[in-house]
C-alpha positions in Angstrom: -85.4 -108.9 -15.9 -85.5 -105.5 -17.6 -86.7 -106.6 -21.4 -88.8 -105.7 -24.2 -90.8 -108.8 -25.6 -91.7 -109.1 -29.0 -93.8 -112.0 -30.5 -93.4 -113.2 -33.9 -95.6 -115.7 -36.0 -99.3 -116.8 -35.7 -100.7 -118.4 -32.5 -101.4 -121.6 -33.8 -100.2 -125.5 -32.4 -99.0 -126.5 -35.9 -96.8 -123.3 -36.1 -93.7 -124.6 -34.5 -90.4 -123.1 -34.5 -87.3 -125.5 -33.5 -84.3 -123.1 -34.4 -83.2 -119.8 -34.8 -80.2 -117.9 -36.5 -79.4 -114.2 -37.3 -77.6 -113.3 -40.5 -74.1 -111.5 -39.9 -75.3 -108.0 -40.3 -78.4 -108.6 -37.9 -80.9 -107.3 -40.7 -82.5 -110.9 -40.8 -83.5 -113.7 -38.7 -84.4 -117.2 -39.7 -86.6 -119.5 -38.0 -87.0 -123.6 -38.6 -90.6 -125.1 -38.4 -92.6 -128.4 -39.3 -92.8 -127.2 -43.0 -90.5 -124.7 -43.8 -87.6 -122.2 -42.9 -89.2 -118.8 -42.2 -87.4 -115.2 -42.8 -87.9 -112.3 -40.6 -86.5 -108.9 -41.6 -85.0 -106.9 -38.6 -85.6 -103.3 -39.0 -82.6 -101.0 -39.1 -83.7 -99.1 -36.2 -83.0 -101.7 -33.3 -84.9 -99.7 -30.8 -88.0 -101.7 -31.6 -87.1 -105.0 -33.3 -90.6 -106.2 -34.0 -90.3 -108.6 -37.0 -92.5 -109.5 -39.4 -92.6 -112.7 -41.6 -91.1 -111.9 -45.1 -90.9 -115.1 -47.0 -90.8 -119.2 -46.3 -88.5 -121.3 -47.7 -90.1 -124.8 -48.5 -88.0 -127.5 -48.6 -87.3 -129.4 -52.2 -87.9 -133.2 -51.6 -84.4 -134.6 -52.1 -86.1 -138.1 -53.0 -88.6 -136.7 -55.4 -88.2 -136.7 -59.0 -89.7 -133.1 -59.5 -88.7 -130.0 -58.2 -91.8 -129.0 -56.4 -92.2 -128.1 -52.9 -93.4 -130.1 -50.5 -95.9 -128.7 -47.4 -94.7 -132.0 -45.3 -90.9 -131.6 -45.1 -90.0 -130.1 -41.5 -86.9 -128.3 -41.0 -85.0 -128.9 -38.0 -82.2 -126.2 -37.7 -81.2 -123.2 -39.7 -77.9 -121.5 -39.8 -76.7 -118.3 -41.6 -73.6 -117.9 -43.2 -70.9 -116.2 -40.5 -69.8 -113.5 -43.5 -72.4 -113.7 -46.3 -75.7 -112.3 -45.1 -77.8 -114.1 -47.8 -76.8 -117.5 -47.3 -78.6 -119.7 -45.4 -78.3 -123.4 -44.6 -81.3 -125.6 -43.4 -81.4 -129.3 -42.2 -84.2 -130.9 -43.7 -86.2 -133.6 -42.3 -86.0 -135.6 -45.8 -82.2 -136.6 -45.0 -80.9 -133.6 -46.6 -79.0 -130.3 -46.0 -80.2 -127.6 -48.4 -78.0 -124.3 -48.9 -80.2 -121.2 -50.3 -79.7 -117.7 -51.5 -82.3 -115.8 -49.8 -82.4 -113.0 -52.3 -83.0 -115.1 -55.1 -86.9 -115.6 -55.7 -87.8 -118.0 -58.1 -91.3 -116.6 -59.2 -92.4 -116.4 -55.6 -91.2 -120.2 -55.2 -87.5 -120.1 -53.9 -85.5 -123.1 -54.3 -82.0 -124.0 -52.8 -78.9 -123.7 -54.8 -77.3 -126.7 -53.3 -78.7 -130.0 -52.0 -76.5 -132.2 -49.7 -77.8 -135.7 -49.3 -77.1 -137.6 -46.1 -74.9 -140.7 -46.3 -76.6 -142.3 -43.2 -80.5 -143.6 -43.4 -80.4 -143.9 -39.6 -82.4 -140.9 -39.0 -84.4 -138.2 -41.3 -82.0 -135.4 -40.7 -78.6 -134.6 -39.4 -77.7 -134.1 -35.7 -76.1 -130.6 -36.3 -75.0 -128.6 -39.5 -72.4 -125.7 -38.7 -70.1 -123.1 -41.1 -66.5 -122.3 -40.4 -66.6 -119.3 -38.3 -69.7 -119.9 -37.1 -70.3 -118.9 -33.1 -74.0 -118.6 -33.0 -73.7 -114.8 -33.2 -73.0 -114.2 -36.5 -70.0 -112.0 -35.8 -67.0 -114.1 -34.7 -63.9 -111.6 -34.0 -61.9 -115.0 -33.2 -62.1 -115.9 -36.9 -61.6 -112.4 -38.4 -59.0 -113.2 -41.2 -60.6 -116.5 -41.9 -63.3 -115.0 -44.4 -61.7 -116.7 -47.3 -62.6 -120.1 -45.5 -66.2 -119.6 -45.1 -67.1 -121.9 -47.7 -66.5 -125.2 -45.3 -69.3 -126.7 -43.8 -69.4 -129.5 -41.3 -72.4 -131.9 -41.1 -72.9 -134.4 -38.0 -74.9 -137.3 -38.8 -76.8 -139.4 -36.4 -74.8 -142.7 -37.1 -71.8 -140.8 -35.3 -70.2 -139.7 -38.6 -68.8 -136.3 -39.2 -68.6 -134.9 -42.6 -66.8 -131.5 -44.0 -68.0 -130.0 -47.3 -66.4 -127.5 -49.5 -69.1 -125.2 -51.1 -67.0 -124.0 -53.6 -67.3 -127.3 -55.4 -70.5 -125.4 -56.7 -68.8 -123.0 -58.9 -66.8 -125.8 -60.4 -70.3 -126.8 -61.9 -72.1 -123.5 -62.3 -70.3 -120.0 -61.9 -72.0 -117.4 -60.5 -72.1 -114.0 -62.3 -72.3 -112.3 -58.7 -69.2 -113.8 -57.2 -68.9 -115.4 -53.9 -70.3 -118.6 -52.9 -71.9 -120.2 -56.0 -75.5 -119.5 -56.6 -76.1 -121.6 -59.6 -78.7 -124.2 -60.2 -79.4 -127.0 -57.7 -76.2 -129.6 -57.4 -75.1 -132.4 -54.9 -72.1 -131.8 -53.2 -69.5 -134.6 -51.9 -67.7 -134.3 -48.8 -64.0 -133.7 -48.9 -63.3 -135.4 -45.7 -65.0 -137.8 -43.0 -64.7 -139.1 -39.5 -66.2 -142.0 -37.6 -66.8 -141.3 -34.2 -67.7 -145.0 -32.8 -68.4 -145.5 -29.8 -69.4 -142.4 -29.1 -72.7 -140.5 -29.7 -72.1 -137.2 -31.3 -74.7 -134.3 -30.8 -72.9 -131.4 -32.3 -69.5 -130.5 -34.2 -68.0 -127.2 -34.8 -64.9 -126.0 -36.5 -62.5 -124.4 -33.6 -61.8 -120.7 -33.6 -58.3 -121.1 -35.4 -59.9 -123.4 -38.0 -57.3 -125.8 -37.6 -59.5 -128.6 -35.6 -62.9 -129.9 -35.2 -64.4 -130.4 -32.1 -67.3 -132.6 -31.4 -69.5 -132.9 -28.3 -70.5 -136.2 -27.4 -71.4 -139.1 -25.1 -68.9 -140.9 -24.4 -69.5 -144.9 -25.4 -67.5 -146.1 -22.6 -68.7 -144.6 -19.4 -71.8 -142.4 -20.7 -70.2 -138.8 -19.8 -70.1 -135.8 -22.0 -66.9 -135.3 -23.4 -65.5 -132.9 -25.8 -63.4 -134.4 -28.6 -60.8 -132.3 -30.6 -59.1 -133.4 -33.7 -57.5 -132.2 -36.9 -59.3 -132.1 -40.1 -56.1 -131.7 -42.1 -57.2 -129.1 -44.8 -54.0 -129.4 -46.3 -55.0 -132.8 -47.2 -58.8 -132.5 -48.0 -58.4 -133.8 -51.6 -56.8 -136.6 -50.0 -59.5 -139.5 -49.4 -57.3 -142.2 -48.2 -58.1 -141.3 -44.5 -61.4 -140.7 -45.0 -63.5 -142.7 -42.8 -61.2 -143.4 -40.0 -62.1 -143.8 -36.5 -60.7 -140.7 -35.0 -60.8 -141.7 -31.4 -57.7 -143.6 -32.5 -55.7 -140.9 -33.1 -52.8 -139.8 -31.5 -53.6 -136.3 -32.6 -57.1 -136.8 -31.0 -57.6 -135.1 -27.6 -60.6 -135.9 -25.3 -61.8 -133.7 -22.5 -64.4 -134.6 -19.9 -67.0 -132.0 -19.5 -70.1 -133.4 -18.1 -70.5 -136.1 -15.7 -73.9 -136.8 -15.8 -74.8 -137.5 -19.5 -74.1 -136.2 -22.8 -73.2 -132.5 -24.2 -76.0 -131.4 -26.1 -75.2 -127.9 -27.2 -71.7 -126.3 -27.8 -70.9 -122.6 -28.7 -67.6 -120.4 -29.1 -67.9 -116.7 -28.1 -67.3 -114.3 -30.8 -63.7 -113.2 -29.4 -62.7 -117.0 -29.9 -61.4 -117.2 -26.5 -64.2 -118.6 -24.7 -66.8 -121.5 -25.2 -69.8 -122.8 -23.4 -71.2 -126.4 -23.1 -74.8 -127.1 -22.4 -75.6 -130.8 -20.9 -77.9 -133.4 -20.0 -76.9 -132.5 -16.0 -78.6 -129.2 -16.4 -75.1 -127.5 -16.1 -73.8 -124.7 -18.6 -69.9 -125.2 -18.6 -67.6 -122.0 -19.3 -64.3 -122.8 -21.0 -60.8 -121.4 -21.3 -60.4 -122.3 -25.2 -56.7 -121.8 -25.1 -56.1 -124.2 -22.3 -59.4 -126.6 -22.7 -60.2 -125.8 -19.0 -63.8 -125.4 -17.5 -63.4 -122.3 -15.4 -66.9 -122.1 -13.9 -70.6 -123.3 -14.6 -74.2 -121.9 -14.4 -76.2 -124.2 -12.6 -79.9 -122.5 -12.3 -81.8 -125.1 -14.4 -83.1 -128.3 -13.5 -83.5 -129.8 -17.1 -80.9 -130.3 -19.8 -79.8 -127.6 -21.7 -81.2 -127.3 -25.2 -78.9 -124.3 -26.3 -76.5 -121.8 -25.4 -75.5 -118.5 -27.3 -73.0 -115.4 -26.7 -73.6 -112.1 -26.9 -72.0 -109.9 -29.6 -69.3 -108.6 -27.0 -68.7 -111.9 -25.4 -69.6 -111.0 -22.2 -73.2 -112.4 -21.6 -74.2 -116.1 -22.1 -77.8 -117.1 -22.6 -79.0 -120.7 -21.8 -82.4 -122.2 -22.4 -84.1 -125.5 -21.4 -88.0 -126.5 -21.7 -88.3 -124.7 -18.2 -89.8 -121.2 -17.9 -87.3 -118.2 -19.0 -84.0 -117.7 -20.7 -80.9 -117.3 -17.9 -78.6 -114.7 -18.5 -75.1 -115.1 -16.9 -71.6 -113.3 -17.0 -69.4 -115.3 -19.4 -66.5 -114.6 -17.0 -68.0 -115.9 -13.8 -70.8 -117.8 -14.3 -72.9 -115.7 -11.9 -76.6 -115.1 -13.1 -77.4 -111.6 -14.5 -81.2 -111.7 -15.1 -84.0 -113.9 -16.7 -86.2 -113.0 -19.9 -89.3 -114.6 -18.7 -91.4 -116.3 -21.3 -94.5 -117.6 -19.2 -96.4 -114.5 -19.5 -95.8 -114.5 -23.5 -98.8 -115.3 -25.2 -102.2 -114.2 -26.7 -103.8 -114.6 -23.0 -100.9 -113.0 -21.1 -101.4 -116.0 -18.7 -98.6 -118.2 -17.2 -99.0 -121.4 -18.8 -97.5 -125.1 -17.7 -96.1 -125.5 -20.9 -94.4 -123.7 -23.5 -92.8 -121.4 -21.3 -89.0 -122.4 -22.4 -87.3 -122.7 -25.6 -85.8 -125.2 -28.0 -82.7 -122.5 -29.2 -81.8 -119.1 -28.6 -79.4 -116.9 -30.6 -78.1 -113.4 -29.7 -78.0 -110.8 -32.3 -74.6 -110.0 -33.8 -74.5 -106.3 -33.0 -76.8 -105.6 -30.1 -78.3 -107.1 -26.8 -81.2 -108.8 -28.9 -81.9 -112.7 -28.1 -84.2 -114.5 -30.6 -85.9 -117.7 -29.1 -87.2 -120.6 -30.8 -90.3 -121.8 -28.7 -90.4 -125.5 -29.9 -92.6 -128.1 -31.0 -95.9 -128.8 -29.5 -96.1 -125.4 -27.4 -99.7 -124.9 -27.4 -101.7 -122.5 -29.2 -101.0 -119.5 -27.2 -97.2 -119.6 -27.5 -95.8 -117.6 -30.5 -93.4 -119.1 -33.1 -90.6 -116.9 -32.2 -89.8 -114.3 -29.2 -87.7 -111.4 -29.3 -86.2 -110.1 -26.3 -84.5 -106.6 -26.2 -82.4 -106.3 -23.0 -82.3 -103.0 -21.3 
């Protein structure tokens, strides 16, 4: 309960925020809104983490012949690269995923250096986008030594397909003078691997800490339960497309773990140490897992609505979870015992508790400090900020 609250963004009903992501150094926060991805630089002195908007990355329409920005294209999710602090991935509501170098500014009109068009027309945006090595905190000890593999991106589409992309393909088309991930002009990238998950409904897919497998959070198509499906993505054979589009649920090497009995798993995060994992479900529970044995060891059960997001602190000791209800619950990652709650109901211009807009769509811990960013969601009212920053005391 001992927190310092800072509010970011204008108080306006249209200034929504659906997603937040810190870069790996903790010097910048990205948020997703109905018209752009917004960048909020974080001061080096973290004793007073007040953020002010630096820039907006307006999506470039993938269906337009021109390269002009559109004010009508929303951003559903943002994900900073886990190892390169300037690379940002945006899940755009025009059936594309766009990748940016936030340092590059084309005459005050930033443009993405990569545009990945979705393969399905079933929805206006992807279900999830996650980098290799990403754990939601930006500093993943479990993936140290794998920084050379940070060029892989996994995209889950809403037709229950999963695609793996190799961003290095850009460098074969346009080499960058600065090295690292390609930073050339806008290019289309094709997947190196693809998987079908029918009859399950897939909500998120991540690389496992070892990088050898993918793990998908799904609603089981047979019994409606929330499950985790773990399957190899065969990096060594990534150039071989013969096995693409196969249904992985029929593979002998695929393993399914029941996690939540009352509906799907909506959110999944690995701890920075790579040894723990948390899942948030429709049953309002957060499951805490031992990754090595893939066993749910305890649960967090203080909410009544479905869990929208979970996040680990930089030291893997604290798990934060949010719903549309008031407050962000903080619990011990070892036992699931409640540590405290970051109250958001009094956060707002009027200072009064409100009937709506008191929860969050997504939460993300700072990669180096006990600082928690909260995306306050859509339709949150004129008295609620876009992003709330809480510094734990």
